[in-house]
TORKOL-4160 file (C-alpha; in steps of 0.2 Angstrom, whole numbers, padded with zeros to 4 digits, m for minus):
318
<pt num="1" X="0230" Y="m0012" Z="0145"/>
<pt num="2" X="0227" Y="0004" Z="0154"/>
<pt num="3" X="0223" Y="0019" Z="0144"/>
<pt num="4" X="0237" Y="0032" Z="0142"/>
<pt num="5" X="0236" Y="0047" Z="0153"/>
<pt num="6" X="0244" Y="0063" Z="0148"/>
<pt num="7" X="0251" Y="0077" Z="0158"/>
<pt num="8" X="0245" Y="0095" Z="0156"/>
<pt num="9" X="0261" Y="0100" Z="0147"/>
<pt num="10" X="0259" Y="0085" Z="0134"/>
<pt num="11" X="0241" Y="0090" Z="0132"/>
<pt num="12" X="0246" Y="0108" Z="0129"/>
<pt num="13" X="0257" Y="0103" Z="0115"/>
<pt num="14" X="0244" Y="0091" Z="0107"/>
<pt num="15" X="0230" Y="0104" Z="0107"/>
<pt num="16" X="0240" Y="0120" Z="0105"/>
<pt num="17" X="0232" Y="0127" Z="0120"/>
<pt num="18" X="0242" Y="0136" Z="0133"/>
<pt num="19" X="0244" Y="0127" Z="0150"/>
<pt num="20" X="0235" Y="0143" Z="0158"/>
<pt num="21" X="0220" Y="0140" Z="0147"/>
<pt num="22" X="0219" Y="0121" Z="0151"/>
<pt num="23" X="0220" Y="0125" Z="0169"/>
<pt num="24" X="0206" Y="0138" Z="0167"/>
<pt num="25" X="0195" Y="0125" Z="0158"/>
<pt num="26" X="0198" Y="0113" Z="0172"/>
<pt num="27" X="0195" Y="0125" Z="0186"/>
<pt num="28" X="0179" Y="0131" Z="0178"/>
<pt num="29" X="0173" Y="0113" Z="0176"/>
<pt num="30" X="0172" Y="0114" Z="0157"/>
<pt num="31" X="0185" Y="0100" Z="0154"/>
<pt num="32" X="0192" Y="0094" Z="0170"/>
<pt num="33" X="0205" Y="0081" Z="0169"/>
<pt num="34" X="0199" Y="0064" Z="0172"/>
<pt num="35" X="0213" Y="0059" Z="0184"/>
<pt num="36" X="0227" Y="0064" Z="0195"/>
<pt num="37" X="0245" Y="0057" Z="0197"/>
<pt num="38" X="0251" Y="0052" Z="0214"/>
<pt num="39" X="0259" Y="0069" Z="0216"/>
<pt num="40" X="0243" Y="0077" Z="0212"/>
<pt num="41" X="0246" Y="0083" Z="0195"/>
<pt num="42" X="0232" Y="0083" Z="0182"/>
<pt num="43" X="0231" Y="0069" Z="0170"/>
<pt num="44" X="0221" Y="0069" Z="0154"/>
<pt num="45" X="0213" Y="0054" Z="0145"/>
<pt num="46" X="0211" Y="0053" Z="0126"/>
<pt num="47" X="0192" Y="0058" Z="0129"/>
<pt num="48" X="0198" Y="0073" Z="0138"/>
<pt num="49" X="0209" Y="0078" Z="0124"/>
<pt num="50" X="0195" Y="0075" Z="0111"/>
<pt num="51" X="0184" Y="0087" Z="0122"/>
<pt num="52" X="0197" Y="0100" Z="0122"/>
<pt num="53" X="0199" Y="0099" Z="0103"/>
<pt num="54" X="0180" Y="0102" Z="0102"/>
<pt num="55" X="0181" Y="0117" Z="0114"/>
<pt num="56" X="0195" Y="0125" Z="0104"/>
<pt num="57" X="0185" Y="0122" Z="0088"/>
<pt num="58" X="0169" Y="0130" Z="0095"/>
<pt num="59" X="0179" Y="0144" Z="0102"/>
<pt num="60" X="0187" Y="0147" Z="0085"/>
<pt num="61" X="0170" Y="0148" Z="0078"/>
<pt num="62" X="0165" Y="0161" Z="0091"/>
<pt num="63" X="0154" Y="0152" Z="0103"/>
<pt num="64" X="0154" Y="0158" Z="0121"/>
<pt num="65" X="0159" Y="0147" Z="0136"/>
<pt num="66" X="0141" Y="0146" Z="0141"/>
<pt num="67" X="0135" Y="0138" Z="0125"/>
<pt num="68" X="0150" Y="0127" Z="0125"/>
<pt num="69" X="0146" Y="0121" Z="0142"/>
<pt num="70" X="0129" Y="0116" Z="0137"/>
<pt num="71" X="0135" Y="0107" Z="0122"/>
<pt num="72" X="0147" Y="0097" Z="0133"/>
<pt num="73" X="0133" Y="0093" Z="0145"/>
<pt num="74" X="0122" Y="0087" Z="0131"/>
<pt num="75" X="0110" Y="0101" Z="0135"/>
<pt num="76" X="0112" Y="0108" Z="0118"/>
<pt num="77" X="0116" Y="0098" Z="0102"/>
<pt num="78" X="0131" Y="0103" Z="0092"/>
<pt num="79" X="0120" Y="0107" Z="0077"/>
<pt num="80" X="0110" Y="0119" Z="0088"/>
<pt num="81" X="0125" Y="0127" Z="0094"/>
<pt num="82" X="0132" Y="0130" Z="0077"/>
<pt num="83" X="0115" Y="0137" Z="0071"/>
<pt num="84" X="0115" Y="0149" Z="0085"/>
<pt num="85" X="0133" Y="0155" Z="0080"/>
<pt num="86" X="0128" Y="0156" Z="0062"/>
<pt num="87" X="0114" Y="0167" Z="0066"/>
<pt num="88" X="0125" Y="0178" Z="0076"/>
<pt num="89" X="0138" Y="0179" Z="0062"/>
<pt num="90" X="0125" Y="0183" Z="0049"/>
<pt num="91" X="0118" Y="0197" Z="0060"/>
<pt num="92" X="0135" Y="0204" Z="0062"/>
<pt num="93" X="0138" Y="0203" Z="0043"/>
<pt num="94" X="0122" Y="0213" Z="0040"/>
<pt num="95" X="0127" Y="0226" Z="0053"/>
<pt num="96" X="0144" Y="0228" Z="0045"/>
<pt num="97" X="0136" Y="0230" Z="0028"/>
<pt num="98" X="0124" Y="0244" Z="0035"/>
<pt num="99" X="0139" Y="0253" Z="0043"/>
<pt num="100" X="0149" Y="0252" Z="0027"/>
<pt num="101" X="0134" Y="0259" Z="0018"/>
<pt num="102" X="0132" Y="0273" Z="0030"/>
<pt num="103" X="0151" Y="0277" Z="0029"/>
<pt num="104" X="0149" Y="0278" Z="0010"/>
<pt num="105" X="0135" Y="0289" Z="0011"/>
<pt num="106" X="0144" Y="0301" Z="0023"/>
<pt num="107" X="0159" Y="0301" Z="0011"/>
<pt num="108" X="0149" Y="0307" Z="m0004"/>
<pt num="109" X="0155" Y="0324" Z="0001"/>
<pt num="110" X="0165" Y="0332" Z="0015"/>
<pt num="111" X="0157" Y="0324" Z="0030"/>
<pt num="112" X="0148" Y="0336" Z="0042"/>
<pt num="113" X="0142" Y="0334" Z="0060"/>
<pt num="114" X="0125" Y="0329" Z="0052"/>
<pt num="115" X="0133" Y="0315" Z="0043"/>
<pt num="116" X="0141" Y="0308" Z="0059"/>
<pt num="117" X="0125" Y="0309" Z="0068"/>
<pt num="118" X="0117" Y="0299" Z="0054"/>
<pt num="119" X="0130" Y="0286" Z="0055"/>
<pt num="120" X="0128" Y="0284" Z="0074"/>
<pt num="121" X="0109" Y="0282" Z="0071"/>
<pt num="122" X="0111" Y="0269" Z="0059"/>
<pt num="123" X="0125" Y="0259" Z="0068"/>
<pt num="124" X="0119" Y="0259" Z="0086"/>
<pt num="125" X="0103" Y="0249" Z="0084"/>
<pt num="126" X="0100" Y="0231" Z="0078"/>
<pt num="127" X="0085" Y="0227" Z="0067"/>
<pt num="128" X="0077" Y="0220" Z="0083"/>
<pt num="129" X="0081" Y="0236" Z="0092"/>
<pt num="130" X="0073" Y="0246" Z="0078"/>
<pt num="131" X="0057" Y="0236" Z="0080"/>
<pt num="132" X="0058" Y="0239" Z="0098"/>
<pt num="133" X="0058" Y="0258" Z="0095"/>
<pt num="134" X="0042" Y="0257" Z="0085"/>
<pt num="135" X="0034" Y="0246" Z="0098"/>
<pt num="136" X="0038" Y="0258" Z="0112"/>
<pt num="137" X="0031" Y="0272" Z="0101"/>
<pt num="138" X="0015" Y="0264" Z="0099"/>
<pt num="139" X="0014" Y="0259" Z="0117"/>
<pt num="140" X="0016" Y="0278" Z="0122"/>
<pt num="141" X="0002" Y="0283" Z="0109"/>
<pt num="142" X="m0009" Y="0269" Z="0116"/>
<pt num="143" X="m0006" Y="0272" Z="0135"/>
<pt num="144" X="m0023" Y="0273" Z="0144"/>
<pt num="145" X="m0033" Y="0271" Z="0127"/>
<pt num="146" X="m0043" Y="0256" Z="0124"/>
<pt num="147" X="m0034" Y="0252" Z="0107"/>
<pt num="148" X="m0037" Y="0234" Z="0101"/>
<pt num="149" X="m0021" Y="0224" Z="0104"/>
<pt num="150" X="m0022" Y="0214" Z="0088"/>
<pt num="151" X="m0024" Y="0230" Z="0078"/>
<pt num="152" X="m0009" Y="0238" Z="0086"/>
<pt num="153" X="0001" Y="0223" Z="0083"/>
<pt num="154" X="m0003" Y="0223" Z="0065"/>
<pt num="155" X="0002" Y="0241" Z="0064"/>
<pt num="156" X="0019" Y="0238" Z="0072"/>
<pt num="157" X="0022" Y="0223" Z="0060"/>
<pt num="158" X="0018" Y="0234" Z="0045"/>
<pt num="159" X="0028" Y="0249" Z="0050"/>
<pt num="160" X="0043" Y="0242" Z="0059"/>
<pt num="161" X="0058" Y="0248" Z="0049"/>
<pt num="162" X="0068" Y="0235" Z="0040"/>
<pt num="163" X="0084" Y="0242" Z="0035"/>
<pt num="164" X="0091" Y="0232" Z="0020"/>
<pt num="165" X="0108" Y="0223" Z="0021"/>
<pt num="166" X="0115" Y="0237" Z="0010"/>
<pt num="167" X="0104" Y="0252" Z="0012"/>
<pt num="168" X="0104" Y="0267" Z="0000"/>
<pt num="169" X="0108" Y="0284" Z="0006"/>
<pt num="170" X="0090" Y="0288" Z="0004"/>
<pt num="171" X="0085" Y="0273" Z="0016"/>
<pt num="172" X="0098" Y="0279" Z="0028"/>
<pt num="173" X="0091" Y="0296" Z="0029"/>
<pt num="174" X="0073" Y="0289" Z="0030"/>
<pt num="175" X="0078" Y="0279" Z="0045"/>
<pt num="176" X="0086" Y="0293" Z="0054"/>
<pt num="177" X="0071" Y="0304" Z="0051"/>
<pt num="178" X="0059" Y="0291" Z="0056"/>
<pt num="179" X="0068" Y="0288" Z="0072"/>
<pt num="180" X="0068" Y="0307" Z="0076"/>
<pt num="181" X="0049" Y="0308" Z="0072"/>
<pt num="182" X="0044" Y="0293" Z="0084"/>
<pt num="183" X="0055" Y="0300" Z="0098"/>
<pt num="184" X="0047" Y="0317" Z="0098"/>
<pt num="185" X="0035" Y="0319" Z="0112"/>
<pt num="186" X="0024" Y="0332" Z="0103"/>
<pt num="187" X="0021" Y="0319" Z="0089"/>
<pt num="188" X="0016" Y="0306" Z="0101"/>
<pt num="189" X="0004" Y="0318" Z="0109"/>
<pt num="190" X="m0004" Y="0323" Z="0093"/>
<pt num="191" X="m0007" Y="0305" Z="0088"/>
<pt num="192" X="m0014" Y="0302" Z="0106"/>
<pt num="193" X="m0027" Y="0315" Z="0103"/>
<pt num="194" X="m0033" Y="0307" Z="0087"/>
<pt num="195" X="m0032" Y="0289" Z="0095"/>
<pt num="196" X="m0043" Y="0295" Z="0109"/>
<pt num="197" X="m0056" Y="0302" Z="0097"/>
<pt num="198" X="m0057" Y="0285" Z="0087"/>
<pt num="199" X="m0056" Y="0272" Z="0101"/>
<pt num="200" X="m0065" Y="0281" Z="0115"/>
<pt num="201" X="m0080" Y="0284" Z="0104"/>
<pt num="202" X="m0080" Y="0266" Z="0099"/>
<pt num="203" X="m0079" Y="0270" Z="0080"/>
<pt num="204" X="m0078" Y="0255" Z="0068"/>
<pt num="205" X="m0059" Y="0256" Z="0065"/>
<pt num="206" X="m0060" Y="0244" Z="0050"/>
<pt num="207" X="m0074" Y="0254" Z="0042"/>
<pt num="208" X="m0064" Y="0270" Z="0045"/>
<pt num="209" X="m0049" Y="0262" Z="0036"/>
<pt num="210" X="m0060" Y="0257" Z="0022"/>
<pt num="211" X="m0067" Y="0274" Z="0020"/>
<pt num="212" X="m0050" Y="0282" Z="0020"/>
<pt num="213" X="m0044" Y="0269" Z="0007"/>
<pt num="214" X="m0059" Y="0273" Z="m0004"/>
<pt num="215" X="m0055" Y="0291" Z="m0002"/>
<pt num="216" X="m0036" Y="0290" Z="m0007"/>
<pt num="217" X="m0041" Y="0279" Z="m0022"/>
<pt num="218" X="m0053" Y="0292" Z="m0028"/>
<pt num="219" X="m0040" Y="0306" Z="m0025"/>
<pt num="220" X="m0027" Y="0296" Z="m0034"/>
<pt num="221" X="m0038" Y="0295" Z="m0050"/>
<pt num="222" X="m0043" Y="0313" Z="m0048"/>
<pt num="223" X="m0024" Y="0318" Z="m0047"/>
<pt num="224" X="m0020" Y="0308" Z="m0062"/>
<pt num="225" X="m0033" Y="0317" Z="m0072"/>
<pt num="226" X="m0025" Y="0333" Z="m0067"/>
<pt num="227" X="m0039" Y="0339" Z="m0055"/>
<pt num="228" X="m0034" Y="0352" Z="m0042"/>
<pt num="229" X="m0040" Y="0352" Z="m0024"/>
<pt num="230" X="m0051" Y="0367" Z="m0028"/>
<pt num="231" X="m0059" Y="0358" Z="m0043"/>
<pt num="232" X="m0077" Y="0351" Z="m0044"/>
<pt num="233" X="m0069" Y="0334" Z="m0046"/>
<pt num="234" X="m0061" Y="0337" Z="m0029"/>
<pt num="235" X="m0077" Y="0343" Z="m0021"/>
<pt num="236" X="m0086" Y="0326" Z="m0027"/>
<pt num="237" X="m0072" Y="0316" Z="m0018"/>
<pt num="238" X="m0074" Y="0326" Z="m0002"/>
<pt num="239" X="m0093" Y="0325" Z="m0002"/>
<pt num="240" X="m0091" Y="0306" Z="m0004"/>
<pt num="241" X="m0079" Y="0305" Z="0010"/>
<pt num="242" X="m0089" Y="0316" Z="0021"/>
<pt num="243" X="m0104" Y="0304" Z="0018"/>
<pt num="244" X="m0094" Y="0289" Z="0023"/>
<pt num="245" X="m0088" Y="0298" Z="0039"/>
<pt num="246" X="m0106" Y="0303" Z="0044"/>
<pt num="247" X="m0111" Y="0285" Z="0045"/>
<pt num="248" X="m0097" Y="0280" Z="0058"/>
<pt num="249" X="m0101" Y="0279" Z="0076"/>
<pt num="250" X="m0118" Y="0271" Z="0074"/>
<pt num="251" X="m0126" Y="0288" Z="0071"/>
<pt num="252" X="m0137" Y="0293" Z="0056"/>
<pt num="253" X="m0129" Y="0310" Z="0053"/>
<pt num="254" X="m0132" Y="0322" Z="0039"/>
<pt num="255" X="m0115" Y="0325" Z="0030"/>
<pt num="256" X="m0122" Y="0342" Z="0025"/>
<pt num="257" X="m0125" Y="0347" Z="0043"/>
<pt num="258" X="m0114" Y="0362" Z="0047"/>
<pt num="259" X="m0109" Y="0357" Z="0064"/>
<pt num="260" X="m0103" Y="0340" Z="0058"/>
<pt num="261" X="m0093" Y="0348" Z="0044"/>
<pt num="262" X="m0085" Y="0360" Z="0055"/>
<pt num="263" X="m0080" Y="0346" Z="0067"/>
<pt num="264" X="m0072" Y="0337" Z="0052"/>
<pt num="265" X="m0063" Y="0352" Z="0047"/>
<pt num="266" X="m0057" Y="0355" Z="0065"/>
<pt num="267" X="m0050" Y="0338" Z="0065"/>
<pt num="268" X="m0041" Y="0340" Z="0049"/>
<pt num="269" X="m0034" Y="0357" Z="0054"/>
<pt num="270" X="m0025" Y="0349" Z="0069"/>
<pt num="271" X="m0018" Y="0334" Z="0059"/>
<pt num="272" X="0000" Y="0333" Z="0061"/>
<pt num="273" X="0008" Y="0332" Z="0044"/>
<pt num="274" X="0022" Y="0320" Z="0051"/>
<pt num="275" X="0008" Y="0307" Z="0052"/>
<pt num="276" X="0008" Y="0306" Z="0033"/>
<pt num="277" X="0027" Y="0308" Z="0032"/>
<pt num="278" X="0029" Y="0293" Z="0044"/>
<pt num="279" X="0021" Y="0282" Z="0031"/>
<pt num="280" X="0031" Y="0289" Z="0017"/>
<pt num="281" X="0047" Y="0285" Z="0027"/>
<pt num="282" X="0040" Y="0267" Z="0030"/>
<pt num="283" X="0038" Y="0266" Z="0011"/>
<pt num="284" X="0056" Y="0271" Z="0008"/>
<pt num="285" X="0062" Y="0258" Z="0020"/>
<pt num="286" X="0050" Y="0244" Z="0018"/>
<pt num="287" X="0040" Y="0248" Z="0002"/>
<pt num="288" X="0025" Y="0237" Z="0008"/>
<pt num="289" X="0012" Y="0246" Z="0018"/>
<pt num="290" X="m0003" Y="0252" Z="0007"/>
<pt num="291" X="m0003" Y="0269" Z="0014"/>
<pt num="292" X="0015" Y="0272" Z="0010"/>
<pt num="293" X="0011" Y="0274" Z="m0008"/>
<pt num="294" X="m0004" Y="0287" Z="m0005"/>
<pt num="295" X="0004" Y="0300" Z="0005"/>
<pt num="296" X="0003" Y="0313" Z="m0009"/>
<pt num="297" X="m0015" Y="0308" Z="m0012"/>
<pt num="298" X="m0020" Y="0310" Z="0006"/>
<pt num="299" X="m0012" Y="0328" Z="0007"/>
<pt num="300" X="m0023" Y="0332" Z="m0009"/>
<pt num="301" X="m0038" Y="0326" Z="0001"/>
<pt num="302" X="m0033" Y="0337" Z="0016"/>
<pt num="303" X="m0031" Y="0352" Z="0005"/>
<pt num="304" X="m0047" Y="0349" Z="m0004"/>
<pt num="305" X="m0057" Y="0346" Z="0012"/>
<pt num="306" X="m0051" Y="0362" Z="0020"/>
<pt num="307" X="m0055" Y="0372" Z="0004"/>
<pt num="308" X="m0072" Y="0363" Z="0003"/>
<pt num="309" X="m0077" Y="0367" Z="0021"/>
<pt num="310" X="m0073" Y="0385" Z="0024"/>
<pt num="311" X="m0066" Y="0391" Z="0041"/>
<pt num="312" X="m0080" Y="0398" Z="0052"/>
<pt num="313" X="m0081" Y="0417" Z="0051"/>
<pt num="314" X="m0076" Y="0425" Z="0067"/>
<pt num="315" X="m0086" Y="0440" Z="0073"/>
<pt num="316" X="m0078" Y="0456" Z="0070"/>
<pt num="317" X="m0071" Y="0465" Z="0086"/>
<pt num="318" X="m0075" Y="0482" Z="0079"/>
């Protein structure tokens, strides 16, 4: 017994698809009819109808025709296609939640132009695009400087902003400020100056990071004890820090040497305060990186060091 063949009109009634859509799928090769009548009209088999039902279901689930074509051609399994769609749906849900949070934040009071700009900054980028912004920032800082690629990758992973599904107003503000900082060419250039000094001189970066960590740990303890940056306790923290810095670069330098101390002061004087603020904002967003919890301690060290090492006296012009 020959298998039943249906006209395009009958298939349209069975599947609930318009004839125009069926013709489009046929012309595009997605579900072409498996036969023709003597008059040249399209005829569909039961298998064709089953494929059309699958196409309709996948389209209702939001899959594109490219993915559907791959499923029908067995280049992609149905499970893979659905997982792909699920990921897209979940990402869209996260995006909508973030937009809702930004709208709530903007409506805390009468919205201003600043609130609209903040809303735009939150909604226009995906998580991957936010990470790409940080990657671009580090690439600009590292351009032409022999920075270790693995070290830079770790920094990117540690500081890529991860806006929660439902961010707080503080986190929305933090992301907006962070995006503005890393997009500022003057900030990029200030970090390039420091990066050149570290990497072109061949300093031990891991050791430098350990020295900085020891310093902020000591500063945290001193601050907790109520020590001011001008105190004797602060002077001890600074001298220990200077001793550590003197041992970098493979040179046995005397941390008491006036030229060495003046050089350290000069570097601290030109430090961009946005570098500390950067990690503070990362902490608000991610709450993970060790430096994000020591921003105030580092500022205390800077103040203590500048107090401990007086600025060079300029000769009088009189």
